C-alpha positions in Angstrom: -43.4 14.7 -40.4 -39.8 15.9 -40.6 -39.2 19.6 -41.4 -36.2 19.5 -43.8 -33.8 22.4 -43.6 -31.6 23.9 -46.3 -28.2 22.4 -46.9 -25.8 23.0 -44.0 -22.2 23.7 -44.8 -20.9 25.4 -41.7 -18.6 23.8 -39.1 -21.2 23.9 -36.4 -25.0 23.6 -36.3 -27.5 23.4 -33.5 -30.4 21.0 -34.2 -34.0 21.6 -33.5 -36.3 18.7 -32.7 -38.5 17.7 -35.6 -36.1 18.9 -38.2 -34.0 17.1 -40.8 -30.6 18.3 -41.9 -28.7 17.8 -45.2 -25.1 18.2 -44.0 -22.4 19.0 -46.6 -18.9 18.3 -45.2 -17.1 18.8 -48.5 -15.0 21.7 -47.1 -14.9 21.0 -43.4 -15.9 18.6 -40.6 -19.2 19.5 -38.9 -20.4 19.4 -35.3 -24.2 19.0 -34.8 -25.4 19.7 -31.3 -28.7 18.0 -30.4 -31.4 20.0 -28.5 -32.4 19.2 -25.0 -34.5 16.0 -25.4 -38.1 15.5 -24.7 -39.6 12.0 -25.0 -40.3 11.2 -28.6 -38.2 14.1 -30.1 -36.5 13.2 -33.4 -33.6 14.7 -35.4 -32.7 13.4 -38.9 -29.4 13.7 -40.8 -28.3 12.9 -44.3 -24.8 13.1 -45.8 -25.6 15.5 -48.6 -22.3 15.3 -50.6 -21.1 11.8 -49.6 -18.2 13.2 -47.7 -18.7 12.1 -44.0 -15.8 9.6 -44.7 -13.4 12.5 -45.5 -14.7 15.2 -43.2 -16.6 13.5 -40.3 -19.8 14.6 -38.7 -19.7 14.7 -34.9 -23.0 14.6 -33.1 -23.0 16.1 -29.6 -25.9 15.8 -27.1 -27.2 18.7 -25.0 -25.2 19.0 -21.8 -25.6 16.0 -19.5 -27.5 13.9 -22.0 -26.6 10.6 -23.6 -26.4 9.1 -27.1 -27.0 5.4 -27.4 -26.9 5.0 -23.6 -23.2 6.1 -23.4 -22.1 8.2 -20.5 -23.4 11.8 -20.4 -21.9 14.1 -23.0 -20.4 11.3 -25.1 -20.3 12.1 -28.8 -21.3 10.2 -31.9 -18.8 10.4 -34.8 -20.2 9.5 -38.3 -17.6 8.6 -40.8 -19.7 6.6 -43.3 -20.1 8.0 -46.8 -23.8 8.7 -47.6 -24.9 8.0 -44.1 -28.5 8.9 -43.2 -30.1 8.3 -39.9 -32.7 9.5 -37.3 -32.1 9.9 -33.6 -35.1 9.7 -31.3 -35.0 10.8 -27.6 -36.0 8.0 -25.3 -35.5 9.6 -21.9 -32.7 10.2 -19.5 -31.6 6.5 -19.1 -30.6 5.9 -22.7 -30.9 9.4 -24.2 -30.9 9.7 -28.0 -31.2 6.4 -29.8 -30.7 5.5 -33.5 -34.2 5.0 -34.9 -32.8 3.4 -38.0 -29.2 2.5 -39.0 
């Protein structure tokens, strides 16, 4: 299962595979950096305060990795209030993929 962490309020956070993060962007935008992926790794995120539409969450892959098959080092910007999602690592070809959306 997912190991949920305390609420994150800082501007930057480095994720750990297997963890879930309640991210509060009430005061500032946040950048979440994904770990180097291993097949089957997962990272979950929830918009704790419903403020991703005001202060976005930017998800950045580990250096040289992909998100949703985009070119290496492409970021994912989340601007949807109350968004919650899980990214699963599928391998080098597609990288981190949305498990649910």
